[in-house]
C-alpha positions in Angstrom: 0.0 0.0 0.0 1.5 3.3 -1.1 2.2 5.9 1.6 0.2 8.6 -0.2 -2.8 6.4 -1.0 -6.3 7.2 0.5 -6.4 3.9 2.2 -3.1 4.4 3.9 -4.1 8.0 5.0 -7.3 6.6 6.4 -5.4 3.9 8.3 -3.1 6.5 9.9 -6.1 8.7 10.8 -7.8 5.7 12.5 -4.7 4.9 14.4 -4.4 8.4 15.8 -8.1 8.8 16.7 -8.6 5.3 18.2 -5.4 5.2 20.2 -5.9 7.2 23.4 -2.2 7.7 24.1 -1.7 9.1 20.6 -4.9 11.2 20.7 -3.9 12.7 24.1 -0.4 13.6 22.9 -1.3 15.6 19.7 -0.3 19.3 20.3 -0.5 20.6 16.7 -2.3 19.6 13.5 -1.1 20.8 10.1 -3.4 20.0 7.2 -2.9 20.8 3.5 0.2 21.7 1.5 2.0 24.8 2.3 3.2 27.1 -0.5 6.2 29.3 -0.1 6.2 31.0 -3.5 3.6 33.6 -4.4 1.4 32.7 -7.3 0.1 36.2 -7.5 -2.1 38.0 -5.0 -5.4 37.5 -6.7 -8.7 36.5 -5.2 -10.2 34.1 -4.8 -8.1 31.0 -5.0 -10.0 27.9 -6.1 -9.0 25.1 -3.9 -11.1 21.9 -3.6 -13.0 20.7 -0.6 -11.1 17.8 0.9 -13.9 15.5 1.7 -11.7 12.4 2.2 -12.5 9.8 4.9 -9.1 10.3 6.5 -9.7 14.1 6.9 -13.3 13.6 8.1 -12.0 11.1 10.7 -9.2 13.4 11.9 -11.2 16.6 12.2 -14.1 14.9 14.0 -11.6 13.8 16.6 -10.2 17.3 17.2 -12.5 18.2 20.1 -11.3 15.1 22.0 -7.6 16.0 21.7 -6.8 17.3 25.2 -3.3 18.6 24.4 -4.2 20.2 21.1 -3.2 23.8 21.0 -2.7 24.7 17.3 -4.5 23.9 14.1 -3.0 25.1 10.8 -4.9 24.7 7.5 -3.2 25.3 4.1 -4.7 25.8 0.7 -8.0 24.0 1.2 -11.6 25.0 1.2 -13.3 24.5 4.5 -16.9 23.4 4.9 -19.1 24.8 7.6 -19.1 21.4 9.4 -15.3 21.3 9.5 -14.9 24.9 10.7 -17.5 24.4 13.4 -15.8 21.2 14.6 -12.4 22.9 14.8 -13.7 25.9 16.6 -15.6 23.8 19.1 -12.4 22.2 20.5 -12.3 23.1 24.2 -8.5 23.1 24.2 -7.6 24.9 20.9 -5.7 28.2 21.4 -4.4 29.1 17.9 -5.9 28.8 14.4 -3.7 29.5 11.4 -5.4 29.8 8.0 -3.1 29.9 5.0 -5.0 30.7 1.8 -8.2 29.1 3.0 -11.5 30.2 1.5 -14.0 30.2 4.4 -17.6 29.3 4.2 -20.2 32.0 4.7 -21.4 31.7 8.3 -23.3 34.0 10.6 -23.2 32.0 13.8 -20.2 30.2 15.4 -19.9 27.7 18.3 -18.3 28.9 21.6 -14.6 28.7 21.4 -11.4 29.1 23.6 -9.5 30.4 20.6 -7.1 33.3 21.5 -4.7 33.5 18.6 -5.6 33.9 14.9 -3.3 34.1 11.9 -4.6 34.8 8.4 -2.2 34.5 5.5 -3.1 35.4 1.9 -6.9 35.7 2.6 -9.0 37.8 0.3 -12.7 37.5 1.0 -13.6 40.0 3.7 -17.3 38.9 3.6 -16.3 35.5 5.0 -13.5 36.6 7.2 -15.3 39.4 8.9 -17.9 37.3 10.8 -15.1 35.1 12.2 -13.1 38.1 13.3 -16.1 39.7 14.9 -16.9 36.5 16.8 -13.3 36.2 18.1 -12.6 39.9 18.7 -13.4 40.0 22.4 -11.1 37.1 23.3 -8.2 37.4 20.9 -4.8 38.3 22.4 -2.9 37.7 19.2 -3.8 38.7 15.6 -1.7 38.3 12.5 -2.6 39.5 9.0 0.0 38.3 6.5 -0.1 39.4 2.9 -3.9 39.6 2.8 -5.7 41.6 0.2 -9.3 42.1 1.3 -11.7 43.4 -1.3 -14.9 44.2 0.6 -18.0 45.2 -1.2 -18.7 47.9 1.3 -16.7 49.9 3.9 -14.7 47.8 6.3 -16.1 47.8 9.8 -13.7 46.5 12.4 -14.8 45.5 15.9 -13.0 46.4 19.2 -10.2 44.1 20.4 -10.2 44.7 24.2 -7.8 41.8 25.0 -5.4 42.1 22.0 -1.8 42.3 23.1 0.2 41.4 20.0 -0.6 42.6 16.4 1.4 41.4 13.4 0.7 43.3 10.2 2.6 42.1 7.1 1.5 44.0 4.0 2.4 43.1 0.4 4.4 45.5 -1.6 2.0 45.2 -4.5 -1.4 45.1 -2.7 -2.8 46.7 0.4 -4.4 44.6 3.2 -7.4 46.9 3.1 -8.6 49.3 0.4 -8.4 52.1 2.9 -4.6 52.4 3.5 -5.2 54.0 6.9 -7.0 50.9 8.2 -4.0 49.9 10.3 -4.4 53.1 12.4 -8.1 52.2 12.9 -7.1 48.7 14.0 -4.6 50.2 16.5 -7.3 52.5 17.9 -9.6 49.6 18.5 -6.9 47.5 20.1 -5.9 50.0 22.8 -4.0 47.4 24.9 -1.5 46.2 22.3 2.0 45.8 23.8 3.7 44.2 20.8 3.4 45.5 17.3 5.1 44.0 14.2 4.8 45.8 10.8 6.5 44.8 7.6 6.0 45.4 3.9 5.1 48.6 2.2 2.7 51.1 3.9 2.5 53.4 0.8 3.9 56.3 2.9 0.8 56.3 5.2 2.1 57.2 8.7 1.3 55.1 11.7 -0.2 57.6 14.1 -2.4 55.5 16.5 0.2 53.7 18.6 -1.0 53.5 22.2 0.9 54.2 25.4 0.7 50.5 26.1 3.1 49.7 23.3 6.4 48.2 24.7 7.8 46.2 21.8 8.0 47.3 18.1 9.3 45.4 15.1 9.7 47.3 11.8 12.3 48.0 9.1 14.7 50.9 9.0 13.1 51.9 5.7 10.0 52.8 7.8 12.2 55.0 9.9 13.7 56.8 6.9 10.2 57.3 5.5 9.0 58.7 8.8 6.2 56.2 9.0 6.2 56.5 12.7 6.4 60.3 12.7 9.0 62.3 14.6 7.8 62.1 18.2 9.9 59.9 20.6 8.5 56.6 22.0 9.7 56.8 25.6 7.6 53.8 26.7 9.3 51.4 24.3 11.6 48.8 25.9 12.3 46.5 22.9 13.0 47.3 19.3 13.4 44.9 16.4 14.7 46.1 13.0 15.2 44.8 9.6 18.4 46.7 8.9 18.2 48.0 5.3 19.9 51.3 5.9 18.8 54.8 5.0 18.7 55.6 1.4 18.0 59.4 1.8 21.2 60.4 3.5 24.9 60.3 2.5 26.1 58.8 5.8 23.4 56.1 5.9 25.3 54.0 8.3 25.4 56.6 11.1 21.8 57.9 10.7 19.9 54.8 11.9 22.0 54.8 15.1 21.3 58.5 16.0 17.7 58.2 14.9 17.1 55.2 17.1 18.8 56.8 20.0 16.7 60.0 19.8 13.3 58.3 19.1 13.5 55.2 21.2 15.6 56.4 24.2 14.5 53.8 26.7 15.0 50.5 24.8 16.9 48.0 26.8 16.5 45.1 24.4 17.5 45.3 20.7 17.0 42.8 17.8 18.5 43.3 14.4 18.0 41.2 11.2 21.1 41.8 9.2 23.1 40.1 6.4 26.3 38.5 7.6 28.5 41.2 6.1 26.9 43.9 8.3 27.3 42.2 11.6 30.0 44.7 12.8 27.7 47.6 11.9 24.9 46.0 13.9 27.1 45.7 16.9 28.2 49.3 16.8 24.7 50.6 16.3 23.5 48.6 19.4 26.5 49.9 21.4 25.6 53.5 20.6 22.2 53.2 22.4 22.1 54.6 25.9 20.3 51.7 27.7 20.5 48.6 25.4 21.7 45.7 27.6 20.7 42.8 25.4 21.3 42.5 21.6 20.1 39.7 19.4 21.5 39.4 15.8 19.4 37.3 13.4 21.2 36.3 10.2 19.6 34.3 7.4 21.9 32.8 4.8 21.4 30.4 2.0 24.8 28.7 2.1 26.9 27.8 5.1 28.9 30.6 6.7 32.2 29.7 5.1 30.8 30.2 1.6 29.3 33.6 2.7 32.6 34.7 4.1 34.8 33.6 1.2 32.7 35.0 -1.7 33.8 38.4 -3.1 30.1 39.4 -3.4 29.8 39.6 0.4 32.7 41.7 1.7 32.7 42.5 5.4 32.0 46.2 6.0 33.7 47.9 8.9 31.9 50.7 10.8 33.2 54.2 10.0 34.9 56.3 12.6 32.0 58.6 13.5 29.8 55.5 14.2 32.5 53.9 16.3 33.0 57.1 18.3 29.3 57.0 19.2 29.6 53.7 21.1 29.2 53.5 24.9 31.8 51.5 26.8 29.9 49.2 29.2 26.2 49.1 28.7 25.8 46.0 26.5 25.8 42.8 28.7 24.2 40.0 26.6 24.7 39.1 23.0 22.8 36.4 21.1 23.7 35.4 17.6 21.1 33.4 15.7 22.1 32.0 12.3 19.5 30.3 10.1 20.7 28.5 6.9 19.1 26.4 4.2 21.8 23.8 3.9 25.4 22.9 4.5 27.1 21.9 7.7 26.1 23.6 10.9 29.4 22.9 12.5 31.2 24.9 9.7 29.0 27.9 10.3 29.4 27.7 14.1 33.2 27.7 13.6 33.1 30.9 11.6 30.8 32.5 14.1 33.0 31.5 17.0 36.0 32.9 15.2 34.2 36.2 14.8 33.2 36.3 18.4 36.8 35.8 19.7 38.5 37.9 17.1 36.2 40.9 16.9 33.7 40.9 19.7 35.3 40.1 23.0 38.9 41.5 22.9 39.2 43.6 26.0 40.4 46.9 24.4 39.2 46.8 20.8 36.3 44.3 20.9 32.9 45.3 19.4 31.1 44.0 22.5 32.5 46.5 25.0 33.8 46.0 28.5 30.4 45.3 30.0 29.6 42.2 27.9 29.0 39.1 30.2 27.3 36.5 28.1 27.3 35.4 24.5 24.9 32.8 23.0 25.1 31.2 19.5 22.4 29.3 17.7 22.9 27.9 14.2 19.9 26.1 12.7 18.9 24.5 9.5 15.4 25.3 8.2 12.9 22.5 7.9 12.3 21.6 4.2 8.9 20.1 5.0 6.3 20.6 7.7 7.1 17.1 9.0 10.8 17.7 9.0 12.9 18.2 12.0 14.9 21.4 12.5 18.6 20.9 13.3 20.0 23.3 15.9 23.6 23.7 17.2 24.0 25.7 20.4 27.1 27.3 22.0 27.3 29.5 25.0 30.2 31.6 26.6 30.2 33.5 29.9 32.7 36.0 31.3 34.5 34.7 34.4 35.4 37.0 37.4 39.0 37.1 36.1 37.7 38.5 32.7 38.5 35.2 30.9 35.7 33.8 28.7 34.6 30.2 29.3 32.4 28.0 27.2 29.3 26.6 29.0 28.5 23.1 28.1 
């Protein structure tokens, strides 16, 4: 019997649903095939209903899965029965819908759902009733590359419990026809503490950030375009940036540092997504902030670190003298380096990262880390190729001893 045959799939579903130990151990369900590449942001997608015996058996068992916390559905069309069954699970916390045309529904069962992610969804008429039903209980909402085309003006409900909002907008299509809808969403979610915004906002400023906001994730391009205005954010304690640099200034390496220092004066935690060749710049930018004690560098590479280092297309850029002079000597205490690669040996990349740490970061007089650095963590991981794959991770940790020597922690 073939592994992909309907009979084999049904047999697996029956084993899961009829074996109590397996049924009680299921934490996450992922149904349908994920697509990484965009096929064009057009609506609607025509995906078939999956009325297979195996799927029917599995979904009907969802309410009985006592450890189930997350359901992700990809590129399928849901029936009313399936959606009602999923939502009625007394233990389900998070629902992720990835290009899933929803059925038209006006009533929904009681649900414990608190987190909702919508990716590449387009029919506001079917999404709006679900959002309205969940609005009072959601503490996490993510809209990723959606392009809603409502037949009338969008009416959003209040989100009194929402704490984290992730808003990823396509560069070619707005999430809502009204480009200022993000501000309306922020007004209705007055308790948001974590805001993540990526993509192109078409130069529409974000003006409705609340005083509750503590963590912000954006790109430096949004800073250069003054998307967040010119007023400081004194309440912010964490900032995460996609570091693209400033295109409207001659000294674009120095400007992000001073802009961040002036507009986010109280941040103590800093996360930067940078290419490998800008790691030194990232260190110096973080060191120039008055209160930043913890820095996390996230580096995504296709090949292993050795290939990135050796290729002439990725020269390492050293920070200029004005930027180095802006650094503070002993504020930064914790450095975390997270490297994610598609393939090649993790050990090879870890070796190159370790060499950079000992050659450029921790030397007592000239090191980019400064004299206050006490802990360095390194994580090198390989992305999963399939949803069923296992992510490989290699970890290393160093701490500064009382005699100022650095020791590796096993």
